[in-house]
C-alpha positions as CSV (number, residue, x, y, z in Angstrom):
1,M,-67.7,-5.9,135.3
2,A,-66.3,-8.6,137.7
3,F,-64.1,-8.3,140.7
4,A,-62.7,-10.8,143.1
5,L,-63.1,-10.7,146.8
6,S,-61.0,-12.6,149.3
7,R,-62.0,-13.8,152.7
8,T,-60.2,-12.3,155.6
9,S,-60.3,-15.5,157.8
10,G,-61.9,-18.9,158.0
11,P,-60.9,-22.5,157.4
12,L,-58.4,-23.5,154.8
13,D,-60.2,-24.4,151.6
14,N,-57.8,-26.7,149.9
15,A,-54.4,-28.5,150.1
16,S,-52.5,-25.6,148.5
17,D,-53.9,-23.2,151.2
18,A,-52.7,-25.7,153.8
19,A,-49.3,-25.9,152.3
20,A,-49.0,-22.2,152.1
21,S,-50.1,-21.9,155.7
22,Q,-47.4,-24.4,156.8
23,S,-44.7,-22.5,155.0
24,V,-45.4,-19.3,157.0
25,Q,-43.4,-19.0,160.2
26,E,-45.8,-19.1,163.2
27,E,-46.5,-15.6,164.3
28,Q,-48.2,-14.6,167.5
29,P,-51.1,-12.3,166.7
30,S,-50.3,-8.9,168.2
31,S,-53.7,-7.7,169.2
32,A,-53.4,-4.9,171.6
33,M,-57.0,-5.7,172.8
34,T,-58.2,-8.3,175.3
35,A,-61.1,-10.6,174.4
36,D,-63.4,-8.5,176.7
37,E,-62.4,-5.3,174.9
38,I,-63.1,-6.9,171.5
39,A,-66.5,-8.1,172.7
40,A,-67.3,-4.6,174.0
41,V,-66.8,-2.9,170.6
42,A,-68.3,-5.7,168.5
43,G,-71.3,-4.5,166.5
44,S,-70.9,-0.9,167.8
45,G,-70.8,0.6,164.3
46,S,-67.9,2.7,165.4
47,L,-64.1,2.4,165.6
48,D,-64.2,4.2,169.0
49,G,-62.2,2.0,171.4
50,V,-60.7,-0.2,168.6
51,K,-57.0,-0.4,169.4
52,L,-54.7,-1.7,166.7
53,P,-50.9,-1.6,166.4
54,H,-49.1,-0.1,163.4
55,L,-48.2,-2.9,161.0
56,F,-44.6,-1.7,161.0
57,A,-44.4,-1.3,164.8
58,S,-41.2,-2.8,166.2
59,E,-42.0,-5.9,168.3
60,S,-38.5,-6.4,169.7
61,S,-36.8,-4.6,172.5
62,G,-33.1,-3.7,172.5
63,D,-32.1,-7.0,174.1
64,G,-33.8,-9.0,171.3
65,A,-36.8,-10.0,173.4
66,S,-40.3,-9.6,172.1
67,A,-42.1,-6.6,173.6
68,P,-45.9,-6.0,173.7
69,V,-47.1,-3.7,170.9
70,E,-49.2,-0.8,172.0
71,G,-52.3,-0.2,170.1
72,V,-53.6,3.1,168.7
73,D,-57.3,4.0,169.2
74,V,-58.4,4.0,165.6
75,G,-61.6,5.7,166.6
76,R,-59.5,8.8,167.6
77,V,-57.6,8.6,164.3
78,V,-60.7,9.0,162.2
79,V,-62.1,11.9,164.2
80,G,-61.5,15.5,163.1
81,K,-61.0,15.0,159.3
82,P,-62.9,13.1,156.6
83,T,-61.2,9.7,156.5
84,V,-61.1,6.7,154.2
85,V,-60.2,3.4,156.0
86,N,-59.2,0.7,153.4
87,V,-59.2,-2.9,154.7
88,W,-57.0,-5.3,152.8
89,A,-55.0,-8.5,153.1
90,W,-51.7,-9.7,151.8
91,N,-53.3,-12.5,149.8
92,C,-55.8,-10.4,148.0
93,A,-55.2,-9.9,144.3
94,P,-57.5,-6.9,143.9
95,C,-55.7,-5.3,146.8
96,R,-52.5,-5.4,144.8
97,Q,-54.1,-3.3,142.1
98,E,-56.0,-1.0,144.4
99,L,-53.5,0.0,147.1
100,P,-51.2,2.0,144.7
101,L,-54.2,3.7,143.3
102,I,-55.4,4.7,146.8
103,E,-52.0,5.9,147.7
104,K,-51.8,8.2,144.7
105,W,-55.4,9.4,145.3
106,S,-54.5,10.2,148.9
107,K,-51.5,12.3,147.8
108,D,-53.8,14.2,145.3
109,N,-56.5,14.7,147.9
110,P,-54.8,15.8,151.1
111,D,-58.1,17.1,152.6
112,V,-59.1,13.5,153.2
113,Q,-57.1,11.3,155.4
114,V,-56.4,7.7,154.2
115,V,-55.4,4.9,156.5
116,T,-55.3,1.2,155.8
117,V,-55.9,-1.9,157.9
118,H,-54.2,-5.2,157.1
119,A,-56.8,-7.8,158.1
120,A,-54.9,-11.0,158.3
121,R,-52.9,-12.9,160.9
122,E,-49.7,-13.0,158.9
123,E,-48.3,-9.6,159.8
124,Q,-44.9,-10.2,158.2
125,R,-46.5,-11.1,154.9
126,G,-48.5,-7.8,155.1
127,R,-45.3,-5.9,155.6
128,N,-43.6,-7.8,152.7
129,F,-46.6,-7.2,150.5
130,L,-46.5,-3.4,151.0
131,S,-42.8,-3.3,150.4
132,E,-43.1,-5.4,147.2
133,I,-45.8,-3.1,145.7
134,G,-44.1,0.1,146.9
135,V,-47.0,1.5,148.9
136,D,-46.4,3.7,152.0
137,L,-49.7,4.5,153.7
138,E,-50.6,4.7,157.4
139,T,-51.3,1.0,158.1
140,Y,-52.6,-0.8,161.1
141,S,-52.5,-4.5,161.8
142,D,-55.8,-6.3,162.6
143,T,-55.0,-9.9,163.2
144,V,-58.4,-10.8,164.8
145,D,-60.9,-8.9,162.7
146,V,-61.7,-6.2,165.3
147,V,-62.5,-3.6,162.6
148,G,-64.8,-6.0,160.8
149,S,-66.6,-6.9,164.0
150,A,-67.0,-3.4,165.2
151,L,-68.4,-2.1,161.9
152,N,-70.3,-5.2,160.9
153,L,-68.4,-5.4,157.7
154,P,-68.9,-8.2,155.2
155,R,-65.9,-10.6,155.5
156,V,-64.3,-9.6,152.2
157,V,-61.4,-7.6,151.1
158,P,-60.8,-5.1,149.8
159,I,-63.4,-2.9,151.5
160,S,-63.3,0.8,152.2
161,V,-65.2,2.7,154.8
162,I,-65.6,6.5,154.5
163,F,-65.9,8.4,157.8
164,N,-67.3,11.8,158.4
165,P,-65.1,14.2,160.5
166,D,-67.2,13.3,163.6
167,G,-66.1,9.7,163.3
168,S,-69.5,8.4,162.0
169,V,-69.6,6.1,159.0
170,A,-70.7,7.9,155.9
171,R,-70.5,5.0,153.5
172,M,-69.1,1.5,153.0
173,H,-67.6,0.4,149.6
174,P,-67.1,-3.3,149.4
175,G,-64.8,-4.3,146.5
176,E,-62.0,-2.8,144.6
177,F,-61.7,0.7,143.4
178,T,-60.5,0.6,139.8
179,S,-59.9,4.3,139.1
180,A,-59.2,7.6,140.8
181,K,-62.5,8.9,139.4
182,E,-64.4,6.1,141.1
183,I,-62.6,6.9,144.5
184,T,-63.4,10.6,144.1
185,D,-67.1,10.0,143.2
186,T,-67.5,7.5,146.0
187,V,-65.7,9.5,148.7
188,R,-67.0,13.0,147.7
189,G,-70.5,11.6,147.2
190,A,-70.5,10.1,150.7
191,L,-69.2,13.3,152.3
192,S,-71.5,15.7,150.6
């Protein structure tokens, strides 16, 4: 069985990547964290203190001016209930197949919270991607790879991290889930 993994950041690999990059309107990354805050959580193995804005958070105020986006402490989000955090990117082909499956699994398993993290700088492309594939999951925007740094994740997407109710990592699953049974076996196995 083969699956494709996509890098979440790094230099452009070829001319087509460069052309695609130039066609994207320049966006200012909306990290709610300072460089010092990011450095403080790097390698902690926890999402405690990792603040990310919702991907669909409004960035404009009533007068049309850009307003700062307030971040949510994702460490607090994953505490209190078993949680699956799925990290994906708009340019990841396996993510296109996996996200609808994860959404359906989430609806069928309400005892486990599912949230996703768009790990790419191009927030608008992430919003467009979710709209295009018809997925509506709780999604945060990570334009500077804070989640990957905090949890020491491999720099690939998709990747899912299963958290115990106390917020500790139970298991990491790099790669695409291809069936509901695979998700169930992985999540339930990690939480047992």
